[in-house]
Each structure stands twice: as C-alpha cells, then as structure tokens.
N, C-alpha and C positions, 0 to 999 in steps of 0.2 A: 431247575435251569429253564427259562424261557424259550420257547425255540423263535428265530427268527422269520420274520413276516416274510410274505411269499413277494416275489419282486413285481413290482407294479403293472399289470397286462398292458397298459395302455401305453407305458414309457417303453417298455420291450418292446410292443407291435409299431410305434414308432421309429425305434431302432434298427427294425428288421425292412422298416420303409425308408429309410434313409439310405440303409446298406444296398437294399436294390436300385434306390434311384442315382447313388456313386457306382454301383457296379455296371451303371450303363455310361459313365464318363470317366473310365479308368483313365483313357489316353489323356481327356482334357485336363485332370489333376496332375498326373504326370510332368506335362508341359508346361504345367503352371508353377508346378511347385520346384520341380527338380533345378531347373535351372538357378530358381530365388536361393537354394540351400548350397549351389555349388558357389555362386556368386556370393553369397555370404561366409562362406569358409574361405575362400581367397581373400577377403577382404582384411578378416580376422589376422590371417596369418600366410600370405603367399608363401614362403619359403616352408616351413611346416609342411602345408598342403603337397608342394612337389615332392617333399624329401617321403612322404607318407604313400605316394603316388608309386614312387620306384621302389622302395621298399615291399608294397601291394604286390607288383607286377612280379618283383624278384621272389616272393614267397608263393606265386602261385606256379612257376616252374620247377620250385623244389621236390613237390610229389611225386614227378613224374621222372625228375634226375634218381631220385632215391629207388621209385621202381626199376628203374634202369641198371642203377649201379647193384640192387639187389642180387638182378637176375644174373650180372657177372661174377659176384661174390658165389651164390650158389653153382654155377658152373663150374668155376675155378675151385671148388671144395671138391665136385662131385670128380673132376679131373684129377686131382690130388691122389682122391682114395681110390681111384680106378688105376691110375697108372703111376704112381708113386713121387715122392719128393723130387723128382728132377721138374717137376711141372710147376712147383710152389712160386717161380719169379709171377706169373701170373694172378697167384691169389695174393700175394704180399701187393701190386699195384692196385689190385681192385679193392682190398681191405683198407690201402690209404687214400684212394677216391673217396670209398662210402664213409672215413670217418670227416674227410675234409666235408663231403656234402651236408652230413650231420652236423657238425659245428656252424658251418656257414646257415644253415636252417636255424638252429639254435640264436645266434646272433641277429639273423633276420626277424626272426620272432620278437624278441628282446627289444630290439631296435622298432618294430612296428609299434609294440606296446607302449614304449618313450612316448613318441612320435604321437600315437592315439592321446594321450594322457594330456601332452604337453598343448597338443590343437585341444583337444576340449574344454580345458581349463583357460585356453586364449579366448576359444569362442564365447562361454560361460558369460566371460567379463563383455565381451565385443558385444553380446545379445544384448545382455541387462543394459549396459550404456547405452545403445540403441532404441531401448523400449523408454527409457527414460529422457532422453534428449526427444523422441518424438511425439512422447506425451508433454513436454512444455513447449510443443509446437501446435498443438491441436486449440481449437475452438473452447471456450469455459463450456458452452452450451453440453459438450458431451458428456462432462462430469456429472452432468445431472440425468443421463438418460440410465435407466438398467442394462438396455442392450449393450451400449458402450461397455458397461462393466464385465457384463458376459464376454464379449470380446477381448478385453483387458486380463480378464482370468484367465481363458484360455492361451492366449498369447504368452502371458508371463508363467503358464504350467509346462508350455513346450518351448520357451525362449531356450535355454540353458542346454537340453541336450537334443531335440529332435534333429536342428541342423548336422551336429555333427555324428547322429546315429544317422542319419540318411547318408550321408557320405560315406560315414563307413561299411554301412550295406552297400553301396556303389561300387566302394573297392573292395568289399569281400564279393560283390559278385563278379568283378574283374578277377580277380585271384581266382575263383572257382572256375571263370571261364577260360584262364588261361592252362591251368590244372586240366579240363575237360579236352579242349583244344588237343593239347600235348599227349593226353592218355587216349584221346580218340583216335590219334595219328598211330599209336602202336596198336589198336585193337584194328585200327582199318586193315595192317598189313595181316592181319587174319581171318576177319569174318565181319563183312558188312553188317551183316545179324545180328551181330554183339553190340555194334555202334547203335542202332537201332533202338532195341533194348533198353540200353543205358539211357536213352534217350527218352523212351515211352516210359518206363515207370515214376520217371519224374515228375510228369504234367501235372497227372491228379492231384497228387499232394501240393505242388503251385496253386491249382484254382482253389481248393479249399483253403489255405493259408489264406489266400487275396478275400475270399467270402469272410471267415472269420475277422479279418483285419478290419474291412468295412464295417462289419456290426458293431464291433467293439469300439471305434470311433463312433460311429451314431449315440451309440448308447453315453458314452461319456458327454458327446456333446446335448442331447436332449435332458440330462440333468445337470447343467451347468450352473445355472441361478440355484436350485435346491443345494450344490455342493457350495457354493459359494456362500449362503446363509449357514451352513454347517461349518465352515470354517470361521465365520462372521462371530458367531457364536461361541468356539471355542477359543478364540483370542479376547473376546470381552470376559470370559470367566475368570482369564489369567492376567489380565491388565488392572495392574494396582490402583488405578483411579476407579475403575468399576468396581472392584470385588464390595466395599464396606457398602454400598448399596444393594448391591446382588444379595449379600447377608442380611442386611437389613429388613427387605422385604420377602426375605425365605426365597427367591426365585433360585436358586442354587439346583434343586430338584428340578422345576420346570425345564429349567435352560439345559441341563444335563440330558434330560428325557428328548427334547429336540434333538439334540446334536446326534444321541444316541441313535433313535430312531431311523434316524436318516443316514448316519454311516451303517449301521447294520442293514438297512436294505442294499444302499451301493454294495456292502460286501456279498450279499446273497446273489443280487445279479451277477457280480463280477465273478463267485464261482460257478454260478448255473453256465456261465457262456465259456466260462474255462474248463469247466467239464465235459459240455460238447465237444471243444475244441479238440481235446486231449483225447478223447476217444476217436475221432473220427481221423485227426492227425498220426495217432498211435497205429489204427487198423493197414493205413497205406504206406507207412513206415513198415511195419510188419511186412507188407507184399515184396517192398523194396528188398529187404532183408533175406528174403526166401529167395528173390531172384538171382542173387548171388552163389545161391546153392547149385541152382539150374545152370548158371553161367561157367562156373565150375566143373561141372558134367558134361557139358556142352565142350569146351575147351579141350577138356581130357580124352573126347571121343575124336577131337578133333587132330588133336597132338598125337592119338595111338593109332587110330586107323582109318577116319574119315578125311584128313587131312584139311587144309585150311587154305586161303588165298595165297600162295606163292609157296605153300608148303606140301603140295600132294606127293611129290615125292619123296621127302625127307621126313622123317619124326621128329616131333618136339623135344626138345632137352628139356630137362626137370626145372632148368632156369628160367627156358622161355614158357613151360606150362604157368608156373608161379606167376610168372611178369606178368603172361595175357590174364591171368585171374586177378591179380591185384589190379592190373589196368584197368577190368571190368568194374571191381568194386571201386576204384577211384574214380573213373568216371562216372560212375550212378550217382556216387555222393555227389562229386564234384557238382555234377549235372540238379541233383536235387538240391545242392546250396546254392546255386547260380540261380535257378528258380525260384528257390525258396526266397534267397535273397531281393527277386523282383517281386514277390508279396510284398516282402518288407518295405521294400523300397516303395510300395504303392500304400501301404497303410503310413508309413511314416511320414509320405506326401500326404495322405489326408488330414492327419496333424499338424503338419505344418503349413497346411492349409490357413490353418487360424491364425498365424505370424503373417503369412501375406494380407490375410483380411486387417489384420490390424495395421500393417503398413499404408494399406489403401486408404485407411482414414485422414491420412496427410490432403486427401484431396479436399476435403471438407474446409481445410482451414488457408485457404488459398485467398481472399478476401482481406483477410489479416497481413499476410504477410507479401500482399503486393508492392511493388516498388514506390515508395514514396517522391513524391513529387517538391517536397518543401522539406526544410531543417527545419526544425523545432524553432518557436523563436526564444531568443535572449531573456528578454523580460516580456511577463506575462502579465499584461494589464486586465483582461478580460476572459471571462469562461462563459459562456452563452448555450442554452436549451430553446431551441426554438421549432414549436409547433411538436416537440418529441411525444410520440408514443410507441408502445412496448408491449407485446405480448410473448410469455413465455410458450417456446413449441409444445405444442398438441394443448395448449388451454382455449378456454373458449372468452376467455377474458380480456381485456388489457390491464398489466400492471401498471402502466402510466398512460394517461392519456391527455393529450394536446397540451402539454406542459411547457411555458414557455418562463423561463427563469434567465436570469443575468446575476454572475456574480464579479466584484471590481476588486480589485488591487487596493489593499489600505480598510476592504472592509469585511468583518465577520458575521457570518450569517448563520443563524440556527434555524434547523428543518427540524419541525416537531411533526407528530402523527400517532396514531394509534397503530398497532402492530397490524400488518400487511397493508400500509396504506401507500408502501411504493418507496421509502426511503431508502431501503439497502440495494432494490433495483437500479436507483438514480446513480449511486455508486458506481457501480457494475457497467455502467453505460460511459459513463466518465472513463474509465481506464481501460474501455471496450474491453471487458469480458462478452460483453453483446453487442450487438449491433441495433439500433433504434429501427422499431417496423415502419416507421414514420416518422419524417422531421429530420432536423440536424441537429447536432453539438460544435460548437466553433469557438477556435480558440484564436484573441485575438482579432475575431471575425476570418478566420480560414476553419474549413471542416475539417476534425482533427482526422479524418481518413486521409486525410492528405500527409500526414506523417508517419513516418516509422512508428510501429505499436511501443516497442521498449524506449525509445526516446519518450514517445509521450509518458509511459508508465513513470519515467524516470525523472518527470517535471511533477508528477501528483502523487503524494504519498499520501497513504490511507491505512489505517489502523481501523480493523472488524471487530467489531462486537465478538465474534467468535476467533480471539487472537490466536496467534500462531504459539505455542510453548515449546521450543528446540531442547533438546537435549544436550546442551551446550554448556558452558562455561556463562556465566553474567555478561563479563565483557565481550564474548563472542554473540549472545543474543542480541547485545545492544548494536555491536560492531556489524551485524546483518543490515540493518539499515543502510550501509554503504559500504559495501564488501571491500571496494578499491581502500579504505581508510579505516580495515579490520586492525589493524598494527600501530592506529595512531590513538594510545592511550590517553592522551589529556583530552581529546576530541570525545571518546567513548563517556567518559568521568563527567565531562559539560553537558553531555545530552541526559546523563543519568540524573546530573543538581535539577537539571530543569525539569525532568519528568517525576523528581520527588522520591528518585530512587537509592541516590548514592548512600544517604542515611542508614538503611539497613541493609545496603549490599557490604557496606564495609563489616558490618556485625556479623557476617558470615565466615566460616572455619578461613577459607582463604580468600576471603575478600572477591574480587573482581574474578578472580579466577575458580571461583567455586562453579562447579559442575550442578547444574540446575536440574537433579532429576535424581532419586533414590536407587533407581533401577543400575546406575552405574556407580561405583566404587567410589567413595569418597564424596557422593552427593549427597545434594541437601534437596530441600523441598519447600516452595513457596506459597503463601495463601493467595486467594484468587485476586485480591487486592494487590499484594507485591508484584505477581506477574503481569497485571495490567500496567502496574507503572514501568516494568523492564519491557514491552513492547512500547509502552508510550517512548520512552528512552530511544529505542529503534527508531519511530519514526521523526523523532527531532534529529536524529542521527543521521536522516538522510536528508533534513533541511531541503526540501522542495520550493518549489514557489506557490505550489496549490498543496493545501493540506487538508485533509478530510478527516473527521474524526467519527468515527460510528459508535456511539453510546461510550464516548471516551470515561465517564465518571461510574457507571454502571455498578464497578465493584471497588470502589473507592469511597475512604470513609470523609466526613465532612471536612478535615482538614486536608485532605489529599485533595480532593476536589476544589476547593478554593485555591489551593496551590495550582493546579490543572488551569482555570480558568485566569487565572493571573498570568501564567506563562502563554496563553493563546491569548489574550487580549494585548500581550508585547508582540507578540508574532504578526499579528494582524496589522501592525504597521506598514509592514513592508511585503507582506504575501496575502495571497487569497484564502481566506480560511473558514470552513463550512464544517459547522459540527452538528450529526444526526441524531435526533432521541426521540422515545416516544413519550417522553415526559418534558413539561412543561416546566424550566429551571425558572430560577430567582432572576428580578429585573437587572438588567445592565449585563446580563451573560454576553449577548452580542449586540451588535447594531443593529439589525434588521430581523425578523423571524418570519418564515414562512409555513405557512401550514398546508399539511398535504392530506388529501382525505380521496379515499377508494380512490387513487393513483391523480388524482388531480389537486392544481393549487387551490385550495379553497379561501385562503387570506394570506395579506402580506402586509409588514409596517413595522414599526418599532413597537415595544413590550406594550408601552403606555396605550399606546392610540388602538391595539388589538385589544385590550382590555377594555376600554370605555366603547369598542363596538358593540360588545356583549354576542359576539359572535360565536365561531367554532372553537378558538383561542381562548376566549373568556370561562367558554363551559370546561376545556380539559382545564385551565388554569384553577379554578373552583374544585374540580375533582382533585386535582393535585394537593391543593391546600386541604383538602376534609381529607384527604388521605394522609396526611401527616408527613410529607417525604418531603 
C-alpha cells in the first residue's frame, strides 16, 4: 500500500505564519466576529436564543448545588451511622433535595439539547438563505473572479454550523463561568490558595488551544482553492452529463488520481496537526488531573490538622472535606472549560471571519443598487449604445471599443462576428451584468443607470447560448420566464408552440408535467435541441419589449430554425429584436446586420448591401457557404 506524501512544507509554513499573524490580533478577530455571530443567531430565532440562554445559566449553577447537596447527604449519613435512627429526618430531606436537583439537572440538560438542535436547524436555514439572497445582489463581475469563489467556498463551508457553534461555545463558557464562580465561593471559605491553583492549572491549556486553533484555521484557508478543485473533480466524476465523455476519453484514472492526491495530502496535514495538538493538550490535561490529587491531600491536611479560613478551631467533617475536594475539581474543570471555551470562541471566530468577509462583498454592488431616479418607460422605442467601451477586470485589452449602435422598435437586427468579437459582452452590458468602462447605454434616450436594475431586466428578455436547464417540469421550465404567470397553463402552452416545443412536450410520459431530468424519479431527458426550444419558450413566456437571442438556433435542426426565424420576424413588428450569432445566416433573417470584429463595429447594413460591399461580412458569408452550413 502506497504511503501518503508528506505535507507540503510551503503550505504548512504559510499556515504557521498566518497563525502568528492572527495571534497578534486576537482581540480584533473577536471584536469583529463575536457580535456578528450573536446578531446572526438572534435574527434567526430570538425566542430560541433567549430560552437557550436561560437553560445555560441554570445548568451552570447545577454542579455547585449538586456538590453542596452531596455534602448534606454525606454528613446526614455519618450522623445516622454515629447517632442512630433518631437523626433520620435530616437524611430524608437531604435525599429528597438530592433527587430534586438530579431530576432538574436531567431536564435542564435535555432542554438545552433540544433548544440547541432547534436553534441549529433554524440557524442553518437562515444562513443558507442569507448566502443565496446576498449572492443574487452581488455584481456579476465577482462571479468571474477566482478570489470570489474562494470566499464563497469558505462561507458556504462555515455558514451552517459556525455561528451556532460559536454561540454554543459562548453559552458553554457562560455556564462554566457560573460553575466556577459558585465553586470558587465554596473554596474561598477554606483557602485562597486552592482558588488560585484551580485558576493557574487551566491557563496554559487555553494558550495551547488558541495557538493550535489559529494554526488549523490558517492551514484550512491556505488550501481553499485546491480544496475547491478536489470537490469540483469529485462532482464532475459523479454527474450524469459528464460521465459519458469521461469514459470515452478514459479520464477516470487521471481525474481520480488528481482528487486522491489532493485529499490524501489534506488528510496527512490534518493528522500531523492533530497529533501534535493531542500530545500537547494531553500533557497539560495530565498536569491538571494530578493537581486534583494534590488538592485533596491539602484539603485533608487543612481539615484534620492545619485548619483553613474560618476553620482553625474546628476540624472539617467528612462531608465538608469531600465538598471542598469536589469543589476544587469542579472549579478546575469549570475553569478549564471556561478558558477552553475562550480558545474555542477564538478558533470559531477565525472561521466565522470568512462569513464576515463574504458579507462585506455587498459593498461592491452599491452602484447597481443605487436608488433609481426614473421608472422604466411603458413603451420602449429605442435602445442605443453611445461610444461604449468595456474592458474586463484584470484584462489588458478592450472587449468593446467605441461602439455606437441604435436599435429601434419594429426593427430586427442580426449581430454577427467571430468568437471573441464581443457579441456576448454586449448583451451583458445591456442588462447591466457589467457597467461600461466608457460611454453610455440609453433607453428611450435615458441612461439605463437611472432605472432600477430589476425593472430593466424585466424589460429585456435574453436567452444565452449557455441556456439554463433546470431540473423542473416542462411547464415549470417554460413558466420561469414569468414566475407571476407560472400557473397560467394556456400562456405556457402558447409560448411552447411559438418555440416549436409543444409537439415533443405532449409526447413525453406526463406531457407538460414531466420532470426534465433523469436524476429525479419519473424524469426524462431531452436532446440539446429540445432543451433550446424549451428555453426559447421561456423567453417567449417573458414577452419583454426587448428580446435578445444569443445563438438561438445553434442546437436546432433546419425545420426548427425556420420556425424560430418566422416567430422572430413576427415579434419584431412590435418589439426590439436582437439576434446574436457567430455564423452568417440566410438572407432575410433580419432587417439590419451588424458585423463586430475585435470589439468594434466593422460594418452595418442590410444583407444584400453587405454582400455587395465585399467586406468583412462578405468574407464571413463566403466561408459560411463554403462550410455547407
């Protein structure tokens, strides 16, 4: 069996450097994330949060009450043994008190467990909802940046459990603090030295735990991108649409080795870190355990011969000796858990910092959410690009350069050009997925930035060449074009007929109610051409005043393409229709043709004029004919 490779030294060194960096800013991390966690839990369910707080405080008092009651029982037992049955009443009441405290502890514990479960589920749902909603409000450009996916991946990984885990650590710390304070009250009645010893043996363990917590966080963060790649490969290998090509090219061993090498390296790094952490923490816990033996000996010495604070003249009873011994052990454990809770809070706060980082991405989309100054026009007559240039973030060249184009209602326009000419970029600017680097886009002569983004996107319907295939029924897939009319079956069927999809939909096992995915029970799969007709139906369902078709016939047969072009011609009588293609299609496809080349408008005119000019379009047309398409 092959041995897993040693951890990457550079990655591990980076983790340690990051841990030291975070170690110098512990207070800053806590001040940044703890309020965020508390606020998040409160928003998820204030009632459950308050109930959990009450149960936590009550559970913190139970151990001290239990120690005190045990002392009463033990002294009552000794009294009965020494003086006979006439002292049975104190023992009876002590046992009743002990039973009541025990039962109360059981139900408080069960209640705390139930409340933690309920709050955890509520919080997980709330955090996932917040992540999804916030993602929909971010600028589109973020979805094309690797750093964003690192932040998103870490946020998704931590969203379900970290806020509750942090709050549970805080509640556990509160419970331990209550236990420590009440136990300390018992010990101070005997010896200040015992109180100091209980505190001292817990501090080194807290420091160790905080150090390893920071190292673990830095290690996880340093390999975010590599972990994303491993997860992506794993998902691809188990996705139905990917498997045929993986098998055809014999990629399975290669992809498996890439996934396995990464996950095996992660395992080795985690095990190495946990081995060191286990040894060091175990060493300090052993010291703490030994301290309880020394404490018991010291208490016996004080109780029998040395006396303690307030106990110099009278020896301690057996019950008092056991109470103080249990008090020291309980106080030491409570102090260890309290300080350990602090280190746990710090470690969880480091991870929760990833959620805070994701939340701060909202600042990037302020321009898109600025308060609009105008309502969208009821009738859209013109859509115009004025000296529009655009450069993708991080790129050294413009994707569009000084583009001037005007689209009028009742006019259809075909934009053609080679791959990378800027056609899809133009669409993204029209619906404000991006903002122009220079220039303006006008709707009825008004800058589109003066309109609310959601209203603009309702008025511009787009089907992209990478169309969306949803695992929903055929009716639902088409109905997504206008969610408000999702239950309007007549409108859905009308849109399907216009897209040429009605015929094959009715032949499916359940017609319009057929699930369009074999991943779910009763589902069926469609060909790519059928899917394109479904998505065209979605666009017709939207029925927007501006319609943009990006490679609308790329997956259609000749009959389907002829039907689509006839529908587009009909739509253009009342709307602005824009067709995008890297292929030059047949004469009469649109009233006007625009040729894009290297992000610029190379030519514009009707089909016949452009062919007669023998320019860029004529060359594309001849290549198109020669290819036999």
